[in-house]
N, C-alpha and C positions, 0 to 999 in steps of 0.2 A: 504493499499499498506505500510506504514511504516512498520507494523508488517510483513508484507511478505518477505520483503529485510530484515530485521534482522532474521527472522529465515531462510532465505538462507543462509545468511552469515557464519550464526552459525549451518550450519547443515554440519556434515562430511561428508555425502554421496555426498555433493556437493562440499564443501570446506575442503579440509585438507592440514594443521589443519586450523581449524575455523579465519574468520575475524571477529573482536570483534567490527563494526564500526554502528555508528547511524548514522540515516537520519537528517538531521537538516530543519526544516521549514521555509520558506519566503514567504508572499504575496507579491505580485509585480501585480499591476493592478488588484487585485481583483481574482488573480486565486494563488493558493499554490503551490510553486513551493520546491521539495525536492532537498537537498544540501547533497552531499558525499564527503568528505574530504579523499582519499586514501592516506595514507603518505606511504613513501618507507617502506614494511617489510622486516624484520631480519631475514626472513626466506624465503624458496621456497615451493608456494603453489601449491597444485592441483587441477584443477576443473575437475568435476566427473571422477575421476583418471586419468585425462593425466595432463602432461605437456605443457606448453605454455610458448614462449621467446616472447618477444616484439624486433624487426626488423623493423627499420623504422617506418611506422604507422599499421603495419599491426602485429597481433598476432600469433606464427605459432607453430603447434602442432609438438613438437619436442619430442616425449614419446618414440619412436621405433631410436631414435638415442642417445646411451648410452653417448656419450663423450660431447654433447650438454648438456645434464644434469649434467653432472659432472660440467662440465664450469660454470652453474649455482649456483651450492652450493659451488663451489668456490670462487665465487664473493660474497657472502653471509658471508663467511669466516673472522670472528673477524683477524683470526692471519694471516700476510702474508703466502701465499704460495710459498715465495722465503725463506722460512726457512728448507723448507722438505729436510731431508738429505737422498741421492742416495749412500749408502756404497762400490757399484760395481762400482762406476766411479772413474777410476784412471787418473792420470797426463797424461797418453797415449791420453786420451779421449777429453782432451782439446788441442787448437787450435793456434798455436806456433806464427802464424801472429797477432792475437787478442791482445796478448800481447805486440809485437812491438809496434802497435796502440795507445795502451792504453798509454804503457810509453812516445813515440813521442809527444803524445798530453799534457803530465804531463810536459814534460821538457820543453815544450816551455814557460810556464808559471812559472814554480818552479823547475831550476835545483837542488835543493839539497834533492828535496820531498824522503823521506825514501823509498817508494816502488821503486823507481830507482835502488838500490843499491840490492835488496832482489833479490831471484832466485822465478821462478815461484811458486815453492811446496812452499817456505816460504809466498812469498803474499799472495798465495790462503787460506795457515793454518790460517792465522794471521788475515783472514775477513770471509772467508767461513768455517769453518770446525767444526762440531758439532755431535750430537749423535742422533742416530733415536731413536723415542719414542717407545718403548714397547721391544725392542730389544737392546737397550744401544747400537748398533754398531755404527761407527765413520765414518763419511765418508763428501764429499764435499755437501754443499747445495745446493738447486737449481739455487739461483743468480749466481753462479759461473759459472755453467753450462748453464745458457742463454746469460750469458755476453762473456766467455772465450771457449765453449764447440764448438767442432765440430758438422756443420749441423747432421750429423747421431747421434748424442751423443742427441742432443736436442729433435730430431723428439722422440727417444727411448725412453726419461725421461717423454717429456710431447708434444705429439704432438698437444695440444689444445693450448697450452703455449700463452699466451696474457703480455703483460708488462702493466701495471698500475700506473704510478709514484705516485699519491696521491689519497685518498679519495675525494668523493665530498661533497657538503655541508656548512654548514657556517663553516668558519675557523677565529680563533683570531690570530691573528697577532702575541700575546705574546707569544702562547702556540703553533704553527703552527708544531713543531717537534713531538708531539703525533698525528699527522694527517699522516704521513709520512705512504703510502700503502707497499712500494716495499723499505725501508732504505738500505740496502745492495746497492740494484742496484744503486740507487740515489745518494750514497756516491760517487762511483766511475764515475758517469757522472757529479759529481760535480766537482771531482778532474780533470777530463778532460776539465774541463770549456764547456762542452755539454750541462748542466743544471745550472741553479742558486738556490740559497736557495729560499724558499716560501717567498715572503714579500721584498725579496730583492732589487726589483724596487721599491716600495715607499722607502725604504732609500737611493738609490741611486738620486731618482729625489730628495729628500730633500737635499742631500749631493752638487749635482755637480750643480742643476739649479742655485742655486744663483752665479755661477763662471760665468755664462751666461747675467744673467737678475739680475743686482743689485736692491734693495730693492723690492723685488719682495714676492708676498703672494700666498703661495701654500695651495692647497685646494682639499684632496682627500676624498672620499666619498666611502667605497667598503662595497657594499651590494647587494640586487638583480642586481644592475646594476654600475658599476666601473666607477666612476666620476671623472678624475683627470683635474684641472684647474691651471691657473697659470697667476697673474694681476702683470704685470710690471708696468714703467713708461710708460708715454705719447709716443702713438705711434707714433707719430710724433718726438720724438726724433731719429727714429729707419727708418725713411723715407731714400730712398739710392738719393744719390746726383748722376749729369749724371757723376761727375769726378773721380766717386771712382772705385777705380781697381779690385773691384769684381762683377762688372756688368757683366750679362751674354755675353753680347757681346764682352767686353774684353777680356773672360777668352776663349770666342770660338777661338779671333784672336792671343792669345798668345799660343795656345794649340798646342805642339807639333805633336800631330799625328790628322788625320781629317778623315772622314767617308772615302770620296773618293778614298786618299789614299791607306787605308786599304784594302778596296772592290777590288781594282785594284791587289793590292798585292797577294791576297788570291784567288782573282776568286770566293767571293762568294758573292749576292746579300744582299742588305742593309738589307731587311726584314727578312731575315734568321739570319743574322748577329744580328740583335736587339732583336729579338725572343729569342735568345740563351742567349745572354750577361742579358738580362732583366730578364729572367725568373733564371737565376745562379746568381742575383747578390744580393739574400738575403741570401742566406743559400746554402750546397753545394748538388748538384744534381744527381742522377745515370745517367749514358748514357741510361740506357730504361726510364727513365722519360723525357729527352731531347729529345727524338728521337717523344716521343706522342707529346708532346710541339710544336716541329716543324713541324709536321704533316707527317713525315716518315717512312718507315717501313723495308728498307733492312738495318741491323745495321751495317754489314761491309763497304760497302760503305758511309754511316752516318758517322762512326767515320773515315775511311779516306780521306774523302773531306772536313769535316766540322769541327771536334772535334779537329782531330791532328793538322791541321793548325791554328786552334786558340790557341792552346797548344803552338805552337812553334812560334806563334807571340806574347805570353804573354799577350794574352787577358783573358784567359782562365788559372786554375792550377788545378793541382791533388790533392787530399787531403792524398793519397798517392801515392807521387812521387818514390819513391824508386823500388815499384811493380806496374807497368803501368794498369797490367793486372788482378790486385786483386779483389777479388768478392766484396770488401767493396769499391772499389773505388768509389770516386764521384769528380764532378767537380763546379768549383766556380769562379764568374768574379773577375779578377785582378782590381788593384788599375787603370791599364793602361785600361784594358778595360770598368771602370767605367764613366774613364776621358773621352772616347768615346762616350760613351751615355750621358753626359754631355753637350759636343758639339752638338750632336743632339738635346738635351732638348733647346739649347741655339739658336740654328739655327730656331727652331720653334719660 
């Protein structure tokens, strides 16, 4: 059996390129078990001259789908595809609104950021300009097109596109920068505060936890399982007394808004309000996502009856307030909306 497996894996008519894997034997309850450790390969392998790709729990034959095969090879590339140069793409192929959104997010955190004073062309050429292999023609890199290109431009350049911020596998916190899969795209996301540096979570925990828990002991184990624990002073010291003004009941009593007030004013049932506010509390959500979450189908009616009144009441806010109909528009729960949720939690 072992010999047959080895011969099959090394037979180019079965697997191409061959897979040099040797089964290991182990005896369990008097029976011989063959164990094969199949690591992730750096190559795309064919089986009986067919290409298979793993989707969920199934292996699907994609031999007749050129773009799917190309996508498989792209996933195996060591060099990021974001550096591919497209000489025919010009500034006219870029979306002006995407630049405005990028600058808007950056200015919130750093009003003196150098990108804010650059023209669109200056910005793109400072970060996304390169030479095409073989022809030495200059042009914009794929990263620029994915981030700032018009929809048709993106479809023309890479109809199979997929953003993959980081490689998989074990990562050393001390040299994580070498692991970035799309460094150009990741850099823009970090400046916009849409993404954080890999490892910043651990650094922030160690930096800020002592401000909340004095004399605390922090333990972080990053392996196959990520384990974070914090040990602080005797928990009895943190028990809430009945007269502490931050108890749930007192927060509810002093809250400037109530569930019934908002419900009566907007004419929206609380279960729908609660569903939308909770769904948008952790991150911005597109209207299509909110509609599905709330169980509705008619977009126009839903926006008019629910989203618009909640925005006007200050329970929801738009990520692109200057352009309510932007294709990039998302909605998030405001502090007022979160306080309403807190009141509900307290009453429960």
